[in-house]
N, C-alpha and C positions, 0 to 999 in steps of 0.2 A: 677505357673500361679497364679495371684491375680484377682479377680474378685471385682470391685467397684459399688455400687449402691446407688443412692442419691435421694430422692422425699420430696419436701417442696408444700406446699399449704398454701393457706389464703380463707377465706370464711368470707365475709362482708355482713350484713344485716342492714340497717337503712332507718329510714323516717324522714320525717318533717309532719307539718300541713296540707298543700294543696297536696299532692302524697301519691298513695299507696306505701308500704315497696320496696324500691330500693336494689336490691342484686348483689354481682358481687362477681367471684372466681379467684384466679391464682395457676397455679400449675407447677411445672417444675420436671420434670424427668430427669435423666443422669446415664447412665451404661458406663462402660469401662470395658474391660478386657486387664491384662496387663502382659508379660510377663515378667520374670524376667531375666535380665543379669547381666556380673559380675561387680562386683565394684560399686554396689549400682543403677544400670542403671536399667530401666521398658520402655518397649515399645508396643505399641497394641493401636487398636481401640477405638473411643468414640461414644455414641450417646447421643443426647439432644432431648429433647420436652418440649415447654413451651406451655401452653392454658391458654387464658384469656378470659373469658366471663363475660360483664355488664350490667346491663340495665340503660341505661341513663335516662333523665327527659321526660316526654313526650312519655313513650314509647318504644323508639327507643334502638334496642339494639347494644351492639358494642361485637366483638369477636375478638380474635387474636388469631393463632395457627403457631407456628415455630418450625421446626425440624432442627437440623445441624446433619452433622456426621462429623468426621475428625480423625486424626491420632495424639496421644501424645507421647514426649519421654519425660521422668522423670529422675530425680537423685536426692536421698533423699541424706541429710548430717545430722550428729548430731553435732550440734556446738561445743561440751562439750567436745567429744571426738577424733573429726578429724576423717582423714582416713591416714592411714600409706600407704605407695608405694605398700606393700605389699598387702593391702586390696584392692588397687585401679587399680592394675593389675590382681588380682584374684577373686573368689567370696569371699564377706567378711558376707555373711550370715550363 
């Protein structure tokens, strides 16, 4: 079993002469649990969340939250060594 987690975010603060400081941030998190199958295949569920919060001019706020759930099927291939017939039909790990 392989567990993958990825988190990425940005925070911005800026201002101009006529306005107060404007800030916004974006944050993305994704998780997956993969079960190893024979021949470099893996499959499993995934979950991802994206959050955006921003302050626009004149004090109005904008925000966005998106959550997605899915299922993935992966195949990993090493271009330099390739996969032999035995490895394709058996466990190559």
